[in-house]
N, C-alpha and C positions, 0 to 999 in steps of 0.2 A: 293698601298703599301707605307708606310711611314717609313722612317729610322730616328731614333733619338738616342740620347745618354742619359744614366742614369745621366750624369754629366751636362746636359743642364738645364737651367731655375731654378737655385737654387738662391733664393734671399738672400741678406745679408743686415742687420743682420736677424737672424731667431728668432723672439720673441716667436714663437710656432713651434713645430715640423711640418715639411712640409710633407704632405702625398699626393701623386699623384697616381691616378689609371692609370696604364699603359694598362691594358686589363681586360675585364670581359666577361663572357659568360659560359653557361652550368654549372653553380654552382661553377665556379672558378673566383677568383679575384686576380689579380697581382698588387702589389703596390710598389712604391718606397717611402721609408721613409727617411727623412734627419733629423738627430738630431745634436744638437750642444749645449751640456750642459743640455740637456733635460733628465728628468727622471720622473717616475710615482710619484705622490704625496705620501707622507708618509701614509701608511695604505690603499692605493688604489691598487686594484688588477684587472688585466684583467681576465675575465671569458667569453670566447667566445664560441658560439654555433658550430663553425666549427674548423677543424684542421688548423694549420698555420705552414708553413715551412718558416723559415727565414734564410737569408744569409747576413753576414756582408761583403759588397763589399769593403768598405774603412772605416778605423777607428777602434774603439773598443767600447765595452759596458760591463756592468756588469748586470746580470739578477739574479732573484731569483724566485723559485717556492715556494709556500706557504709551510712552515714547513721544508724547505731545506736551505742549505747554499748558499750564494752568489757565483756565478761563472762568469768567464770572457769569452768573445768572442772577437776574433781579426779578421782582414781581412781574408776572406776565410773560416771562421768557419760557419757552418750551423747547424740548429736545427729543429726538428719536435716537435711542441707543440700540444699535444692532445686536443681535444675539452674539454672544462670545466676544464682544468688544470690551476688553479689560479696562475698567474705569474705577475711580475712587472719588469720594467727597473729601476735598482737602480742608474745607473750612465752612462753618456756618457761624453767625454771630452769637455770642454768649449772652448778650443783653436783651435779646428779643427772639421770638419764635420765627422759624422758617417753616411754612406749611407747603408741602408738596402734594400734588395729585399725580399718582403713578398708575399707568395702565400697562399690564404685562399681557403679551399675546404672542401667538405663533407667527 
């Protein structure tokens, strides 16, 4: 058994989003994502084969689903993203980290 913290091993500065796989198996992947001023490139959309449940642990973000208005997420907010729902991260603050917990599954 290994005990760890979501807040461990976060490098600074973060030139790219930091994605760490925390656990994987039986078709499920759990990731920690750390953003600091990161966003999807203009015109780029995620289109994933699996569902994704995301939780903002610390920080905030703005997301958009294709054809819909931008909306915000704050610490404690969570969202289920259906498979193939085209979406993008529009904004995360550049002055502090946003830490996400993401669970990908069928």
